[in-house]
C-alpha positions in Angstrom: -56.5 83.7 24.6 -53.6 82.4 26.8 -53.5 82.7 30.4 -50.5 84.6 30.4 -52.1 87.3 28.5 -55.1 87.3 30.7 -53.1 87.7 33.5 -51.0 90.5 32.2 -54.1 92.2 31.1 -56.0 91.6 34.6 -52.9 93.4 36.3 -52.9 96.1 34.0 -56.5 96.9 34.5 -56.3 96.7 38.4 -53.5 98.9 38.2 -55.5 101.5 36.2 -58.4 101.0 38.5 -56.1 101.4 41.7 -54.6 104.6 40.1 -58.0 106.3 39.6 -59.5 105.3 43.0 -56.1 106.4 44.7 -56.4 110.0 42.8 -59.9 110.4 44.2 -58.8 109.4 47.6 -56.1 112.2 47.3 -58.6 114.8 46.4 -61.2 113.9 48.8 -60.6 112.6 52.4 -64.2 111.8 52.8 -64.2 109.5 50.1 -61.4 107.4 51.4 -63.7 104.9 53.5 -66.1 104.6 50.6 -63.3 103.7 48.5 -61.9 100.9 51.1 -65.5 99.6 50.9 -65.2 99.1 46.9 -61.9 97.8 47.3 -62.7 95.1 50.0 -63.6 91.5 49.0 -62.0 88.9 46.7 -61.4 89.7 43.2 -64.6 88.7 41.6 -66.3 90.7 44.2 -64.4 93.7 43.4 -65.0 93.2 39.5 -68.7 92.7 40.0 -69.3 95.6 42.5 -71.7 98.3 41.5 -69.9 101.6 42.4 -71.8 103.7 44.6 -73.4 106.8 43.3 -71.6 109.3 45.3 -68.1 107.8 44.2 -69.2 108.3 40.5 -70.2 111.7 41.2 -67.2 112.6 42.6 -65.1 111.3 39.7 -65.0 113.3 36.6 -67.1 111.9 33.8 -64.2 110.6 32.0 -62.8 109.0 34.9 -66.0 107.5 35.9 -66.6 105.8 32.4 -63.1 104.5 32.4 -63.6 103.0 35.8 -66.7 101.5 34.6 -65.1 100.1 31.5 -62.3 98.9 33.7 -64.6 97.0 35.9 -66.8 95.5 33.0 -63.5 93.9 31.4 -62.5 92.5 34.9 -65.9 90.9 34.8 -65.5 89.7 31.4 -62.1 88.2 32.4 -63.7 86.2 35.2 -66.6 85.3 33.3 -64.3 83.9 30.3 -65.5 86.5 27.8 -62.5 89.0 27.7 -61.1 89.9 24.3 -64.1 89.1 22.2 -65.9 91.7 20.4 -69.6 92.2 21.6 -70.6 92.9 18.0 -69.2 90.2 15.7 -68.0 87.6 18.6 -64.4 87.4 16.8 -61.2 87.9 19.2 -59.9 91.3 19.5 -56.3 91.4 18.7 -53.7 91.5 21.6 -52.1 94.7 20.3 -55.4 96.4 20.5 -56.3 95.1 24.0 -52.6 96.2 25.2 -53.2 99.6 23.9 -57.1 99.7 25.2 -57.3 96.7 27.9 -61.2 97.8 28.1 -62.0 97.5 24.6 -65.4 96.1 23.8 -65.0 95.8 19.9 -62.5 95.0 17.3 -61.3 97.9 15.0 -63.6 97.1 12.4 -66.6 97.0 14.4 -65.7 100.2 16.6 -65.2 102.2 13.4 -68.7 101.1 12.0 -70.1 102.1 15.2 -68.3 105.4 15.2 -69.6 106.0 11.7 -73.4 105.2 12.5 -73.1 107.5 15.4 -71.9 110.5 13.3 
């Protein structure tokens, strides 16, 4: 995976992360200081931070899950494992990552996983 694409995905993920945190901050003034703590530090620290339970409780379940997936994707970028399917190890197509930048699996493995969970 080329560096330009990784940089694009990192920025995309950071923007999505900031949007979720901003929405939360606007909804609840008491959470602003907690969010500042989560956003502080260098990029690797931000990606590796375990988000406080209070923050996750304040988020809706969908936003909470998405925020965790975004943080996990940022961590995979820093570790050099971004864009590799966690099931088969093959590279996830860039088109899929552009549509779903925190995707963990290629389309084939994701489809198989969904069939198993039915």
